[in-house]
C-alpha positions as a printed Julia matrix, in Angstrom:
176×3 Matrix{Float64}:
 -7.55   -2.44  137.23
 -4.59   -1.38  137.79
 -2.8    -4.86  136.62
 -5.05   -4.94  134.07
 -3.84   -1.27  132.27
 -0.07   -1.87  132.79
 -1.02   -5.69  130.67
 -1.48   -4.18  127.4
  1.61   -1.82  126.97
  3.12   -4.67  128.08
  2.09   -7.19  125.08
  2.27   -4.8   122.89
  5.89   -3.73  123.65
  6.87   -7.17  123.75
  5.35   -6.77  120.19
  7.52   -3.97  119.23
 11.23   -5.98  120.85
 10.76   -9.05  118.98
  9.76   -7.41  116.1
 12.65   -5.9   115.85
 14.93   -8.7   116.9
 13.14  -10.49  113.81
 14.76   -7.64  111.16
 18.28   -8.67  112.79
 18.19  -11.24  112.74
 16.31  -12.35  108.81
 19.22  -12.44  105.75
 19.18   -8.98  104.36
 21.49   -7.59  101.76
 21.24   -4.09  101.64
 22.95   -3.12   98.6
 20.68   -6.3    96.13
 17.85   -3.86   95.56
 14.76   -5.36   94.27
 13.32   -5.66   90.69
 10.25   -6.23   88.61
 11.87   -6.94   85.52
 13.68  -10.54   86.62
 12.77  -13.62   85.1
 10.5   -11.46   82.85
 11.21  -10.47   79.12
 13.2    -7.08   78.3
 12.31   -3.45   77.57
 11.77   -2.9    73.91
 13.39    0.47   72.79
 14.49    1.91   69.56
 17.41    4.68   69.41
 20.37    5.76   67.69
 23.85    3.71   68.14
 26.59    5.67   68.61
 29.45    3.58   66.65
 27.04    2.08   63.98
 25.76    4.66   61.52
 21.78    2.77   62.39
 19.0     2.41   64.76
 19.23    0.14   67.69
 16.39   -2.07   67.04
 16.18   -4.07   70.9
 13.91   -6.33   69.34
 16.91   -7.52   66.63
 19.27   -7.09   69.05
 18.1    -9.59   72.41
 16.27  -13.21   72.03
 19.02  -14.8    70.43
 21.61  -15.64   73.02
 23.47  -14.58   75.98
 23.73  -10.79   76.75
 25.27   -9.08   79.48
 24.18   -5.38   79.27
 25.86   -2.42   80.56
 25.02    1.08   81.51
 27.81    3.26   81.48
 29.24    6.81   81.44
 31.89    8.66   80.34
 31.85   10.88   84.12
 31.3     8.38   86.01
 34.31    7.41   87.94
 33.22    3.31   88.8
 32.02    2.83   85.39
 35.45    3.51   84.35
 36.54    0.63   87.66
 34.43   -2.11   85.85
 35.47   -1.84   82.5
 38.1    -3.67   82.71
 36.34   -6.84   83.96
 33.46   -5.56   81.21
 36.36   -5.87   79.35
 37.47   -9.45   80.59
 33.3   -10.84   79.78
 33.55   -9.9    76.01
 36.88  -12.44   75.51
 34.88  -14.42   76.91
 33.33  -17.42   74.24
 29.1   -17.53   74.07
 28.45  -14.07   75.7
 27.76  -10.74   73.8
 28.49   -7.24   74.99
 25.82   -3.74   75.37
 27.59   -0.81   76.9
 24.05    1.58   77.02
 25.1     5.19   76.82
 23.86    6.72   79.58
 22.75   10.59   80.07
 26.76   11.15   78.63
 28.03   13.3    75.36
 28.2    11.25   72.08
 32.02   12.86   71.56
 33.29   11.58   75.17
 32.02    8.28   74.68
 33.19    7.6    71.19
 37.33    9.71   72.95
 36.56    7.14   76.4
 36.05    3.82   74.55
 39.01    4.08   71.93
 41.36    4.9    75.42
 39.77    2.01   76.95
 39.2    -0.48   74.55
 35.72   -1.6    73.46
 34.27   -3.84   74.58
 30.99   -3.52   73.07
 29.5    -5.01   70.28
 27.13   -2.34   70.41
 26.26    0.9    71.8
 22.55    2.06   71.92
 23.0     5.94   73.0
 20.02    7.23   75.98
 19.92   10.36   75.86
 17.05   11.32   78.16
 17.13    8.44   80.48
 14.48    6.91   79.03
 15.82    3.66   78.85
 17.34    3.14   81.98
 14.18    4.24   83.72
 12.65    1.79   81.5
 15.51   -0.85   83.06
 15.07   -0.28   86.16
 18.01    1.32   86.83
 18.55    3.05   89.77
 22.24    4.26   89.51
 24.86    3.52   87.73
 26.96    1.3    86.29
 24.14   -1.01   86.5
 24.5    -4.51   84.8
 22.14   -6.68   83.43
 22.39  -10.99   82.45
 20.57  -11.4    79.44
 19.09  -15.03   78.33
 18.95  -16.29   74.79
 15.27  -15.79   75.17
 15.52  -12.48   75.9
 14.79  -12.34   79.2
 16.06  -10.71   82.2
 18.5   -13.95   84.39
 20.53  -11.02   86.48
 20.89   -7.49   87.69
 23.76   -5.88   89.6
 24.17   -2.33   90.83
 27.2    -0.8    90.81
 30.66   -1.5    89.72
 31.94   -5.05   88.56
 34.64   -5.91   90.89
 36.43  -10.25   90.46
 33.96  -11.5    93.09
 30.42   -9.74   90.7
 32.64  -11.26   88.04
 33.06  -14.78   89.38
 29.34  -14.74   90.08
 28.39  -14.09   86.49
 30.34  -16.28   85.0
 29.1   -19.03   86.69
 25.51  -18.02   86.53
 26.17  -17.81   83.0
 27.59  -21.16   82.71
 24.44  -22.45   84.06
 22.47  -20.15   81.88
 23.88  -21.86   79.16
């Protein structure tokens, strides 16, 4: 009888041990967060434009060409770090860059862009963070690649680095 009582805890312990080993061996990237929007249409939004005296309407802007969308703010140090790579994207043919200014002072954003250079074709303003919520943004900077059909094909959380720049460039060539 005592032997039978030891079998159940032993099997349970073995099961837990196997589960831990399985979780250790599978390939997981903790920096990749799941996105429900991948391979789906971009969320529609309408807001003011930072640099143009008109409304930014997403339904009029997306769905014509490949677009890189970059959520940024002047108070975000990683945004400043990645700015050189975003500028490099703006020099690439066949891609348009839209920067969404997230919870920022418009005056500071205009000054920041004039100081560092403006790689964006347009800068919609996300005063209260609603646009970022609709896009599933966890924190800034975040960058999305949108196909010419308005479908989100890639999402990168964090600053764009040299390695990510190359990865996005290859992805864009595959989309074309």
